[in-house]
C-alpha atoms as one frame of an Amber mdcrd trajectory, in Angstrom:
protein
  -4.161 -42.926 -43.159  -0.440 -42.953 -44.315   0.469 -44.297 -41.215  -1.647
 -47.312 -41.432  -0.765 -47.983 -45.225   2.797 -47.800 -43.797   2.035 -50.522
 -41.521   0.073 -52.417 -43.924   2.871 -52.354 -46.453   5.571 -53.427 -43.894
   3.291 -56.349 -42.853   2.699 -57.576 -46.736   6.390 -57.278 -47.343   7.352
 -59.263 -44.313   4.703 -61.806 -45.216   6.066 -62.057 -48.708   9.290 -62.361
 -47.699   8.685 -65.219 -45.391   6.571 -67.111 -48.217   9.221 -66.569 -50.903
  11.971 -67.834 -48.469   9.985 -70.875 -47.461   9.276 -71.669 -51.112  12.967
 -71.357 -52.041  14.228 -73.495 -49.297  11.345 -75.930 -50.558  12.329 -75.939
 -54.294  15.893 -75.854 -53.320  15.565 -79.118 -51.068  13.775 -80.983 -54.119
  16.422 -79.847 -56.826  19.071 -80.697 -54.164  17.573 -84.205 -53.995  17.332
 -84.631 -57.701  20.894 -83.503 -58.384  22.128 -86.038 -55.938  20.095 -88.989
 -57.911  21.519 -87.844 -61.085  25.063 -87.386 -59.625  24.538 -91.077 -58.403
  23.501 -92.423 -61.610  25.692 -90.784 -63.946  28.669 -90.167 -61.537  29.158
 -86.700 -63.138  29.789 -83.857 -60.828  29.183 -81.106 -63.443  25.293 -81.788
 -63.353  25.246 -79.446 -60.253  26.748 -76.687 -62.051  24.359 -77.117 -64.967
  21.351 -76.982 -62.790  20.207 -73.429 -62.806  16.954 -73.320 -60.467  18.707
 -72.123 -57.348  20.071 -68.753 -59.161  16.971 -68.179 -60.825  14.898 -68.508
 -57.604  17.422 -66.226 -55.814  16.929 -63.596 -58.587  13.117 -63.990 -58.211
  13.395 -63.360 -54.305  15.586 -60.602 -54.354  13.639 -58.693 -57.105  10.704
 -59.116 -54.962  12.252 -58.076 -51.662  13.749 -54.928 -53.550  10.299 -53.810
 -54.923   8.463 -54.385 -51.531  11.176 -52.500 -49.950  11.243 -49.517 -52.277
   7.248 -49.209 -51.936   7.513 -49.439 -48.039  10.779 -46.700 -48.167   8.433
 -44.409 -50.450   5.137 -44.755 -48.026   7.403 -44.219 -44.827   8.926 -41.254
 -46.360   6.019 -39.543 -47.428   4.469 -40.395 -43.791   7.575 -38.896 -42.216
   7.664 -36.050 -44.153   3.840 -35.126 -43.359   4.536 -36.055 -39.800   7.392
 -33.671 -39.401   5.360 -30.881 -41.070   2.562 -31.194 -38.596   5.331 -31.462
 -35.933   6.912 -27.894 -36.971   3.518 -26.242 -37.357   2.781 -27.518 -33.724
   5.957 -26.350 -32.342   5.633 -22.875 -34.096   2.179 -22.447 -32.749   3.538
 -23.236 -29.166   6.412 -20.809 -29.541   4.103 -18.072 -30.379   1.791 -19.247
 -27.515   4.682 -19.268 -24.946   5.391 -15.653 -26.197   2.104 -14.343 -25.239
   0.380 -14.810 -28.558  -2.608 -16.462 -27.094  -4.524 -16.476 -30.313  -2.140
 -18.379 -32.571  -3.554 -21.655 -33.938  -2.513 -24.261 -36.639  -4.627 -23.601
 -39.766  -7.553 -26.009 -40.698  -6.652 -28.845 -43.183  -8.431 -31.291 -44.917
  -5.746 -33.827 -45.105  -5.081 -37.228 -42.935  -4.287 -34.800 -39.654  -7.367
 -32.325 -39.836  -8.960 -34.157 -36.993  -5.638 -34.006 -35.121  -5.505 -30.180
 -35.795  -9.009 -29.523 -34.531  -8.477 -31.064 -31.313  -4.962 -29.338 -30.839
  -6.553 -26.023 -31.491  -9.199 -26.991 -29.072  -6.828 -27.626 -26.376  -5.024
 -24.193 -26.994  -8.372 -22.579 -26.588  -8.860 -24.153 -23.431  -5.432 -23.334
 -22.272  -5.948 -19.603 -23.340  -8.931 -19.285 -21.360  -7.234 -20.636 -18.289
  -4.329 -18.416 -18.767  -6.258 -15.398 -19.182  -8.255 -16.117 -15.895  -4.820
 -16.721 -14.264  -3.336 -13.830 -15.671  -6.198 -11.587 -14.268  -6.162 -12.968
 -10.933  -2.324 -12.597 -10.724  -2.863  -8.913 -11.658  -5.394  -8.637  -9.104
  -3.104  -9.941  -6.514  -0.184  -8.291  -7.709  -2.049  -5.003  -7.430  -3.641
  -5.502  -4.003  -0.103  -6.604  -2.660   1.598  -3.524  -4.016  -1.392  -1.110
  -2.860  -1.159  -2.496   0.603   0.205  -0.657   3.497   1.508  -3.680   5.305
   4.154  -6.271   3.818   3.675  -9.906   2.974   6.696 -12.364   3.394   6.294
 -16.273   2.665   8.654 -18.990   3.404   8.764 -22.680   2.760   9.635 -25.410
   5.351  13.083 -24.986   4.754  12.817 -21.352   5.808  13.586 -20.062   2.212
  11.836 -17.006   0.777   8.975 -17.744  -1.420   7.411 -14.361  -1.695   8.315
 -10.902  -0.379   6.382  -7.729  -1.382   8.064  -4.454  -1.964   6.575  -2.780
   1.181   7.819  -5.975   3.285  11.637  -5.255   1.708  11.222  -1.635   2.699
  10.130  -2.626   6.422  12.473  -5.431   7.009  15.268  -4.086   5.134  15.694
  -6.637   2.627  17.724  -5.912  -0.476  17.429  -7.189  -4.038  16.010 -10.510
  -5.131  15.458 -12.685  -2.237  13.521 -15.442  -3.544  15.048 -18.715  -2.801
  17.480 -17.271  -0.291  17.556 -18.361   3.360  15.695 -15.820   5.581  18.424
 -15.468   7.804  20.481 -14.287   4.908  17.618 -12.134   3.179  16.850 -10.354
   6.342  19.785  -9.688   8.441  18.451  -6.673  10.466  15.705  -8.529  11.746
  15.977 -12.247  13.100  13.086 -13.796  11.192  14.318 -17.272  11.307  13.401
 -17.917  14.868  10.274 -16.288  14.701   8.815 -18.358  11.691  10.346 -21.434
  13.235   8.458 -20.739  16.581   5.079 -20.050  14.475   5.539 -23.495  12.646
   5.599 -25.103  15.966   2.692 -23.218  16.969  -0.838 -24.533  17.042  -3.440
 -23.590  14.377  -4.057 -20.039  14.261  -2.268 -16.736  13.915   1.010 -16.392
  15.636   1.736 -12.823  16.497   5.071 -11.177  17.468   6.886  -7.849  17.412
  10.383  -6.898  16.313  12.388  -3.533  15.822  13.823  -2.981  12.278  16.241
  -0.350  11.602  14.862   2.455   9.749  15.631   3.115   5.910  17.778   6.010
   6.827  19.703   3.829   9.435  18.930   5.758  12.369  17.140   4.250  15.156
  14.718   1.667  14.729  10.810   1.299  14.070   8.667  -1.364  15.813   6.980
  -4.075  13.575   4.368  -6.425  14.346   4.122  -9.602  12.421   0.945 -11.777
  12.142   2.227 -15.292  11.044  -0.111 -17.973   9.651   1.123 -21.804   9.039
   0.664 -23.057   5.522  -0.295 -26.816   5.654  -0.799 -29.502   2.840  -2.217
 -32.646   3.791  -1.490 -32.122   7.551   2.105 -31.407   6.985   3.798 -28.272
   7.365   5.032 -26.483   4.005   5.694 -23.120   4.873   4.308 -19.885   6.644
   3.031 -16.435   5.592   3.417 -13.279   7.468   1.593  -9.879   7.369   4.176
  -7.256   8.265   2.809  -4.073   9.847   4.385  -0.953  10.841   3.014   0.324
  14.353   5.284   3.313  14.915   2.093   5.652  14.511   0.299   3.177  16.856
   3.000   3.485  19.504   3.035   7.418  19.028  -0.787   7.411  19.463  -0.744
   5.159  22.644   2.149   7.558  24.066   0.071  10.557  23.185  -3.050   9.145
  24.803  -1.185   8.397  27.819   0.331  11.716  28.103  -2.828  13.265  27.431
  -4.224  11.193  30.344  -1.472  12.452  32.697  -1.634  15.830  31.613  -5.520
  16.074  31.880  -5.350  14.466  35.413  -2.300  16.992  36.380  -4.364  19.769
  35.277  -7.707  18.969  36.839  -5.803  17.937  40.222  -4.120  21.256  40.607
  -7.360  23.542  40.908  -9.289  20.901  42.567  -6.512  20.644  45.298  -6.791
  24.610  45.567 -10.459  24.334  46.021 -10.496  21.600  48.389  -7.906  23.441
  50.746  -9.779  26.815  50.742 -13.154  25.088  51.534 -11.508  23.178  54.327
  -9.964  26.449  55.571 -13.462  28.160  55.383 -15.099  25.034  57.445 -12.321
  25.459  59.974 -13.251  28.929  60.905 -12.184  31.138  58.269 -15.793  31.814
  57.083 -16.455  33.772  60.355 -13.877  36.360  58.949 -15.868  38.361  56.178
 -12.774  39.722  54.567 -10.799  36.579  54.471 -13.841  34.446  53.588 -14.526
  36.765  50.563 -10.818  36.489  49.466 -11.031  32.763  49.470 -14.554  32.658
  47.814 -12.978  34.600  45.055 -10.048  32.266  44.593 -12.566  29.506  44.683
 -14.630  30.986  41.631 -11.315  31.600  39.788 -10.283  28.129  40.077 -13.734
  26.905  39.180 -13.808  29.089  36.069 -10.375  27.579  35.257 -11.817  24.125
  35.564 -14.665  25.195  33.156 -12.169  26.335  30.676  -9.852  23.413  30.881
 -13.005  20.799  30.500 -14.341  23.073  27.641 -11.212  23.087  25.835 -10.709
  19.274  26.489 -14.267  18.594  24.857 -13.578  21.119  21.832  -9.928  19.183
  21.101 -11.636  15.692  21.465 -14.230  16.557  19.067 -11.769  17.896  16.663
  -9.562  15.264  16.656 -12.177  12.430  16.507 -13.986  14.227  13.841 -17.355
  14.179  15.698 -17.622  17.991  15.277 -18.268  17.879  11.721 -20.324  20.979
  11.183 -21.512  22.305   7.829 -18.954  24.877   6.439 -20.235  28.223   5.124
 -18.781  31.341   3.632 -17.271  33.629   6.198 -16.019  37.198   5.857 -12.725
  36.849   7.893 -12.069  40.500   7.867 -15.240  41.143   9.809 -14.416  38.053
  12.201 -11.140  39.772  12.967 -12.471  43.184  13.543 -15.148  41.824  15.906
 -12.653  39.875  17.849 -10.412  43.214  18.253 -13.384  44.784  19.297 -14.062
  41.971  22.028 -10.643  42.311  23.498  -9.762  45.822  23.281 -10.746  46.280
  27.095  -8.637  43.321  28.068  -5.630  44.839  25.899  -6.126  48.439  27.579
  -5.954  46.412  31.068  -2.756  45.018  29.916  -1.508  48.208  28.302  -1.465
  46.553  24.935  -2.487  48.327  21.568  -4.305  46.257  18.988  -4.032  47.298
  15.302  -6.441  45.551  12.709  -5.424  46.697   9.354  -8.151  47.183   6.715
  -8.250  45.055   3.730 -10.939  44.269   1.173 -13.785  41.989   1.873 -12.184
  38.609   2.124 -14.117  35.273   2.153 -12.986  31.883   3.689 -14.742  28.521
   4.161 -15.588  27.258   7.672 -17.763  27.471  10.594 -18.120  30.997  12.291
 -17.874  29.875  15.724 -14.709  27.709  15.337 -13.221  30.713  13.148 -14.184
  33.407  16.070 -12.539  30.981  18.631  -9.282  30.452  16.359  -8.832  34.346
  16.298  -9.758  34.688  20.036  -7.024  32.215  21.091  -4.529  33.799  18.945
  -4.861  37.633  19.912  -5.562  36.655  23.388  -2.046  35.006  23.670  -0.321
  37.991  21.949  -2.072  40.023  24.608  -1.000  37.902  27.518   2.599  37.364
  26.732   3.170  40.993  25.696   4.724  43.815  27.469   3.481  46.793  28.683
   3.514  49.404  26.279   3.443  46.784  23.305   1.048  46.392  20.531  -0.643
  43.527  18.377  -0.943  43.813  14.699  -3.434  41.718  12.696  -3.210  41.994
   9.275  -4.893  40.207   6.125  -3.158  39.562   2.770  -5.695  37.946   0.116
  -4.419  36.841  -3.383  -7.206  35.361  -4.932  -6.389  31.795  -4.136  -5.084
  31.949  -0.693  -5.688  34.380   2.682  -2.870  35.108   4.684  -3.545  36.267
   8.272  -0.776  37.403  10.288  -0.937  37.975  13.960   2.219  39.477  15.287
   3.316  40.838  18.918   6.097  42.609  20.505   6.083  40.644  23.542   8.423
  38.463  25.507   9.065  35.978  22.207   9.522  32.191  22.420  12.813  30.414
  22.524  13.822  28.630  19.281  13.585  24.795  20.794  10.297  25.330  22.037
   8.854  26.276  18.500   8.688  22.794  17.110   6.124  21.509  20.133   4.673
  24.536  20.388   1.355  23.116  18.999   0.964  20.057  21.275  -1.273  19.705
  23.784  -0.515  20.917  27.246   2.915  22.118  26.108   3.700  25.302  27.965
   7.098  27.213  27.425   6.452  28.445  31.195   4.261  26.451  32.866   4.034
  28.544  36.040   3.128  31.695  34.261   1.035  29.950  31.892  -1.145  28.693
  34.643  -1.053  32.039  36.479  -2.636  33.682  33.423  -5.404  31.129  33.301
  -4.086  29.239  30.407  -5.258  25.422  30.119  -2.335  24.648  27.394  -4.824
  23.650  24.880  -5.356  26.704  22.880  -2.838  26.453  20.173  -3.644  22.838
  19.887  -7.158  23.942  19.375  -6.327  26.494  16.628  -3.947  24.080  14.995
  -7.015  21.392  14.409  -9.437  24.225  13.276  -6.721  25.575  10.784  -6.703
  21.793   9.415 -10.407  21.254   9.318 -10.480  24.369   7.162  -7.574  23.002
   4.621  -5.223  25.367   5.788  -1.636  25.650   7.734  -0.093  27.507  10.549
   3.336  28.777  11.008   5.086  30.442  14.196   8.037  32.664  14.004   9.581
  34.049  17.016  12.907  35.382  18.605  13.313  35.671  22.209  12.808  39.117
  23.696  11.566  40.662  20.339   7.999  39.107  19.857   5.941  36.223  18.008
   4.147  36.279  14.691   1.459  33.584  13.958   0.933  33.231  10.280  -2.195
  31.318   8.834  -2.743  30.391   5.234  -6.379  29.440   4.310  -7.939  28.756
   0.942  -9.729  31.930  -0.140 -13.355  31.709  -1.299 -14.743  33.860  -4.307
 -17.053  36.637  -3.392 -20.633  36.188  -3.349 -22.442  37.749  -6.518 -24.705
  39.700  -4.336 -21.946  41.354  -2.504 -20.277  42.281  -5.732 -23.567  43.705
  -7.189 -24.105  45.672  -3.979 -20.602  47.225  -3.967 -21.012  48.219  -7.501
 -24.327  49.928  -6.664 -22.791  51.806  -4.146 -19.859  52.800  -6.335 -22.445
  53.921  -8.789 -24.486  56.086  -6.340 -21.437  57.534  -5.336 -20.236  58.611
  -8.512 -23.770  59.992  -9.347 -23.805  62.159  -6.038 -20.440  63.581  -7.192
């Protein structure tokens, strides 16, 4: 309203000024004509000075113009003051808004700017809603990018870094803030400029390539696979986004699978070749000689048993590694399992002139599958017997402490050289390949033991000295003793006390 009044006052002032000027000019012209006539008739030049019309008119015009200017000045000053106040209030709200105080608003007013304030506050509310949605989306995106196991890196059309996640920095060896830097300077260990250039020239789709990056420790390189997607806007290439994946484990698994297939083929080929050779010998006439035929048939039977053990072990470890052998676990008395296995292997130990010692311990429970736990103990105790010395011994001890159960299987055998210990639990790894095969080993026993222990939430360690013996130490979570067993034990103790 005040702005309109200011404009109206200015227009009236200009109009009055123009009218007054026109009136003054007209009156002055009439007076000048009259003075000229009087001067001509009287021949008196003083008539000009006696006429006071012009000064009076000039004073009137100046007074009116000054008054109008004063009115205009006052009105404009009030308007400017009010406008400045509104501008300050708006700037203060914007300043608070920029600092994250999204609920800040201009106070309501009943003045001439009340509608403008309402509209301004409405715009701020809309902006607040959009900022909240954008902030929530950015938080979700940041959370996803930081929790991703793979890295993300984006560049513009000039190959300058637009975005790089912490994982991508670690994998690619990028230091500090790389945004805005040329990709060739940001990642000096890996030449990504050529990779992104090739991807931008590639047709639509995912461009895949592999690079080798130096590890964070600076020792060796690790393989990385990049999946690059070109970003386009209105048909024009504006950049590219790459997903960076560390494929070290994938390469290791591929190598393990290759080694496993090669080892299985070799292990199966040896007994099959032996069986085939003895069968051919029998077919060529040895079957007519009973003693020789019986010898060859016994060898064939041994090789067939070895094949059976090998196939069973391969099936067992495949199920354990793939998780297909997910059997419901139950509470097991590990001390009873150990005693049963020792009784089972006592004959085998006596044949090898080895003594078994299973030390007593209170009832101790673990959570697992009985068959798997028994297989674990058989493999470890049987190995301790096989690789022992005549007159040697095997000691099995169980140490429960309420939270964990430590099981020690120690022998006085030939021992294992220190360089073999880190690989002892690998599939088909043998310290002495010839001796292991001659004893009927498949090379999978300790690998199966490792997987059984891990499936029970435990750990296994090996300590050995060449020529002195070997100790396997298993640590398993201990289960609490069932209430029924505790009651039976207390009843037995009570009965013993009454008898005494």
